[in-house]
KOLROMI-407131 format. One record per residue (C-alpha): residue in one letter; z, y, x. Coordinates in steps of 0.5 Angstrom, whole numbers, padded with zeros to 4 digits, always signed. Each point is the difference from the previous one (the first is absolute). Example, Ala and Ser with C-alpha at 12.3 -4.5 7.8 and 13.67 -1.06 7.14 Angstrom:
BEGIN
A+0016-0009+0025/S-0002+0007+0002/
//
This chain:
BEGIN
M-0020-0022-0018/Q+0005-0005+0003/Q+0007+0002-0001/S+0005-0003+0005/K+0006-0005-0004/R+0006-0001+0001/P+0002-0007+0001/V+0002-0004-0007/Y+0007-0001+0002/V+0001+0008+0002/G-0003+0001-0008/I+0005-0006-0002/L+0006+0003+0004/M-0002+0007-0003/S+0000-0002-0006/P+0004+0004-0005/V+0001-0006-0005/L+0003-0004+0006/W+0005+0005+0002/G+0002+0002-0007/L+0001-0008-0001/V+0004+0001+0006/V+0004+0006-0002/T+0002-0003-0007/A+0003-0007+0003/F+0004+0004+0005/F+0002+0004-0006/Y+0003-0005-0004/G+0002-0004+0006/L+0005+0007+0001/I+0003-0001-0008/F+0000-0008+0001/G+0003+0000+0006/G+0006+0004-0002/I-0002+0006+0004/L-0002+0005-0006/K+0005-0002-0005/S+0000+0004-0006/A+0001+0000-0007/V-0007+0004-0002/I-0004-0003+0005/S+0002-0007-0003/R-0001+0002-0007/Y-0007+0004+0001/F-0003-0005+0005/T+0002-0006-0001/D+0001-0002-0007/S-0006-0003-0002/G-0007-0002+0003/L-0004+0007-0002/E+0005+0004+0005/Y-0002-0004+0007/I-0008+0002-0003/E+0001+0006+0000/T+0004+0001+0006/G-0006-0003+0004/M-0005+0004-0003/F+0004+0005+0001/F+0001-0001+0008/I-0007-0002+0001/G-0003+0007-0003/L+0005+0003+0004/C-0003-0003+0007/V-0007+0002-0004/L+0002+0007+0000/L+0004+0001+0005/F-0006-0004+0006/R-0004+0004-0003/W+0003+0007+0001/G+0001-0003+0008/N-0008-0001+0000/V+0000+0007-0003/A+0006+0003+0005/F-0004-0002+0006/Q-0007+0003-0002/Q+0004+0006-0001/K+0002+0000+0006/W-0006-0001+0005/M-0004+0005-0005/R+0005+0005+0001/Q+0000-0001+0008/Q-0009+0000-0001/E+0001+0007-0003/Q+0005+0003+0005/A-0005-0003+0005/P-0005+0005+0004/E-0007-0004-0001/T-0002-0005-0006/F+0000-0007+0001/L-0007-0001+0002/G+0000+0007+0004/A-0004+0006-0001/V-0007+0001-0004/P-0005+0002+0005/S-0005+0005+0000/G-0005-0002-0006/G+0004-0006-0002/N-0001-0007+0001/L-0005-0005+0000/P+0000-0005-0006/S+0000-0005+0006/D+0006+0002+0003/A+0005-0002-0006/A+0000-0008+0003/A+0003+0002+0006/M+0005+0004-0005/I+0001-0007-0004/D+0002-0003+0007/K+0005+0005+0002/I+0004-0001-0006/R-0001-0008+0000/Q+0004+0001+0007/L+0007+0002-0004/P+0005-0005-0002/A+0000-0003-0006/K+0005+0004-0004/F-0004+0007+0002/L-0007-0004-0003/E+0004-0002-0007/G+0002+0008-0001/Y-0004+0004-0005/F-0003+0005+0005/F-0003-0005+0005/Q-0002-0005-0006/R-0004+0007-0003/L-0003+0002+0007/R-0002-0007+0001/N-0003-0001-0006/A-0004+0008+0000/L-0003-0002+0007/D-0003-0007-0002/Y-0003+0004-0006/I-0003+0004+0005/V-0002-0005+0004/R-0003-0004-0005/S-0005+0005-0003/N-0001+0003+0007/S+0001+0006-0003/A+0005+0006-0002/E-0004+0002-0006/G+0006-0001-0006/F+0006-0001+0004/E+0003+0006-0004/D-0001-0005-0006/E+0002-0006+0004/L+0007+0003+0002/K+0002+0003-0007/Y-0001-0008-0002/L+0004-0002+0005/A+0006+0004-0002/D-0001-0003-0007/L+0001-0007+0003/D+0005+0002+0003/A+0003+0003-0006/A-0001-0006-0004/K+0003-0004+0005/M+0006+0003+0001/S+0001-0001-0008/Q-0002-0007+0001/G+0005-0001+0004/Y+0006+0001-0004/S-0003-0005-0006/F+0005-0005+0002/A+0006+0005+0000/R-0002+0003-0007/V+0000-0008-0003/I+0006-0001+0003/I+0003+0006-0003/W-0003-0001-0006/A+0002-0007+0000/I+0007+0001+0001/P+0001+0004-0007/I-0003-0006-0004/L+0004-0005+0003/G+0007+0004-0001/F-0003+0000-0007/L-0001-0007+0000/G+0007-0001+0002/T+0003+0004-0007/V-0005-0004-0005/M+0003-0007+0003/G+0006+0004+0000/I+0001+0001-0006/T-0004-0006-0002/I+0006-0004+0003/A+0005+0005-0004/I-0003-0001-0007/G+0000-0008+0002/E+0007+0000+0001/L+0001+0002-0006/G-0002-0006-0003/G-0002+0002-0007/N+0008+0001-0001/L+0001+0007-0001/S+0007+0000-0003/D+0004-0003+0006/T-0001+0007+0004/E+0006-0001+0004/S-0004-0007+0004/T-0007+0003-0001/L+0000+0008+0002/P+0003-0002+0007/K-0005-0005+0002/M-0005+0005-0003/I+0003+0006+0003/A-0001-0003+0007/G-0007-0002-0002/L-0001+0007-0001/S+0003+0002+0007/V-0005-0005+0003/A-0006+0003-0003/F+0002+0007+0001/D+0003-0001+0008/T-0007-0002+0001/T-0004+0005-0003/A+0004+0006+0004/L-0001-0004+0006/A-0007+0000-0001/L-0001+0007-0001/G+0005+0002+0006/F-0005-0004+0005/S-0006+0003-0004/I+0002+0008+0001/V+0002-0001+0008/L-0007-0003+0000/M-0003+0005-0003/F+0003+0006+0003/L-0001-0003+0007/Q-0008-0002-0002/F-0001+0008-0002/F+0003+0002+0007/V-0004-0005+0004/E-0006+0002-0003/R+0001+0006+0000/A+0001+0000+0008/E-0007-0005+0000/N-0004+0006-0004/G+0002+0005+0005/L-0002-0005+0005/L-0006+0000-0003/D-0001+0008+0001/R+0001-0001+0007/V-0005-0005+0001/D-0005+0003-0004/Y+0001+0007+0004/Q+0000-0004+0007/V-0007-0003-0002/H-0002+0006-0002/R+0001+0003+0007/E-0003-0006+0004/L-0006-0001-0004/A-0002+0007-0003/G-0006+0002+0004/R+0000-0005+0004/F-0007-0003-0001/M-0006+0003-0001/Q-0003+0000-0006/V-0008+0000+0000/S-0003+0002-0007/E-0007-0003-0002/S-0003+0008+0000/P-0004+0003+0006/E+0007+0005+0001/G+0004-0006+0000/I-0004-0004+0005/L-0001+0007+0005/A+0007+0001-0001/A+0001-0007+0003/M-0004+0000+0005/R+0002+0007+0002/S+0007-0004+0001/L-0002-0006+0003/C-0004+0005+0006/E+0006+0004+0001/T+0005-0006+0001/M-0006-0003+0005/L+0001+0007+0004/E+0006-0001+0000/G+0000-0006+0002/F-0005+0002+0006/D+0005+0006+0002/K+0006-0005+0001/Q-0005-0004+0003/A-0002+0004+0005/R+0007+0004+0001/R+0002-0008+0002/Q-0006-0001+0005/A+0001+0008+0003/A+0007-0003+0002/E-0002-0006+0002/W-0005+0003+0005/E+0006+0006+0002/T+0004-0005+0002/A-0005-0005+0005/F-0002+0007+0003/R+0008+0001+0001/Q+0000-0007+0004/V-0007+0000+0003/D+0004+0007+0003/V+0006-0004+0002/E-0004-0005+0003/W-0005+0005+0004/G+0005+0003+0004/R+0005-0007+0001/R-0006-0002+0003/M-0002+0006+0004/E+0008+0000+0003/A-0001-0007+0002/L-0007+0001+0003/A+0002+0006+0004/P+0004-0004+0005/Q-0006-0004+0002/V-0005+0005+0000/A+0004+0004+0005/E+0001-0007+0004/S-0008-0001-0001/F-0001+0007+0003/H+0006-0001+0006/T-0004-0006+0001/A-0007+0003+0000/I+0002+0006+0004/M+0003-0005+0006/A-0006-0006+0000/K-0005+0006+0000/S+0003+0005+0005/D-0007+0001+0003/Q-0004+0002-0005/W+0006+0004-0002/L-0001+0004+0006/A-0007-0001+0000/G-0001+0004-0007/P+0007+0003-0002/S-0003+0005-0005/E-0004-0006-0004/Q+0006-0004-0001/L+0004+0006-0002/K-0006+0002-0004/R+0001-0007-0004/I+0007-0001-0001/A+0000+0007-0003/E-0006-0002-0005/A+0004-0006-0002/L+0006+0004-0001/F-0003+0005-0005/A-0003-0007-0003/I+0006-0002-0001/N+0003+0006-0003/N-0006+0001-0004/M+0002-0007-0003/E+0007+0002-0002/K-0002+0006-0003/V-0005-0003-0005/L+0004-0005-0002/S+0006+0005-0001/N-0005+0003-0004/N-0003-0005-0004/V+0008-0002-0002/S+0001+0007-0001/T-0007+0001-0005/L+0004-0007-0004/Q+0006+0003-0001/G-0002+0007-0003/A-0007+0000-0003/R-0001-0008-0001/N-0007+0000+0002/F-0002-0006+0002/E-0008+0001+0001/K+0002+0005+0006/T+0006-0004+0003/V-0004-0006+0000/A-0006+0003+0004/D+0005+0004+0004/L+0003-0008+0002/A-0007-0001+0001/G-0001+0005+0005/A+0006-0001+0003/V-0002-0008+0001/A-0006+0003+0004/T+0003+0004+0004/L+0005-0005+0002/K-0006-0005+0002/Q-0003+0005+0003/W+0006+0002+0005/L+0000-0008+0001/E-0008-0001+0002/S+0001+0006+0005/V+0007-0003+0003/R-0004-0007+0001/A-0006+0003+0003/S+0004+0004+0005/R+0004-0007+0002/K-0007-0004+0001/
//
């Protein structure tokens, strides 16, 4: 699986070795610039060449541990927010669990996060676990895979401190090397003349002071780095415990595990059928809501059209009465009967439409509603034909 990588220049700028060298140069710049004036500093940091190397290695190791602590603190802060969230990152587990095919969509959701989140323990382990589901297309053995990934993270954490351990180990060795060199220089200053102690003894003491100063400085540096490493490593162990808990919260029981036995296959089919029925029920409810909205719109449109047609119907009746007044006088009872029938048909159509909307809102009986609408359309068609026949 491809992982997002930072640009090369970002990796160089965030290198603890580079920053350790920068801090070392800045520290000695303060010393030689006269800002840090002290006989102790001059004695322990500038007397021999080994002090420069020890100081540089100390600041490099310090930057390594501080960078590590900053990364751990960032992940700890995000994990606390995630633990306090009401829902998990992947959402609630559906009834019966997710299908293995759903893991690909979950991986795509993780890939959309910024690179600084993807480099953390939590999302790396979550993505690797989901990648196992995608590759195997099954959740069989998923619990063992989670344990394996937890062990890998523990080994990765231990390996992350290897450079700091090398520095902590190398600094005292440099101090002892300085001691050996100082003693060698002191013995060399004697020149084989042991009787002239007045001239040789100060030189020997100066050489021994250089030897013991380098050892003392190296031991002091190593003690500081060892304590700092202890606290950072303990914080990172606590982070891994939180990652274990959160990954278990996200993935435990999320995917259906199908056994090869007949009981396992039957359970998987039952769970699949329940999931399909749940989906059908949601689809039916959504379709019912859409039908209800559609018929409400029909009801509103029908009322609007009836209100718009009312003046036209009244005008048509007025025109018909004025144009055929002789026919009205000849047979008023027959014309009144037709008008009454037309008004009765309109009233029936309004009642049918109102009953259709009420039926849809209550029982949502679609077949009966469609049949009633067909009856209303037939009644409207019959009335229009009768009106057309009366005008001929």
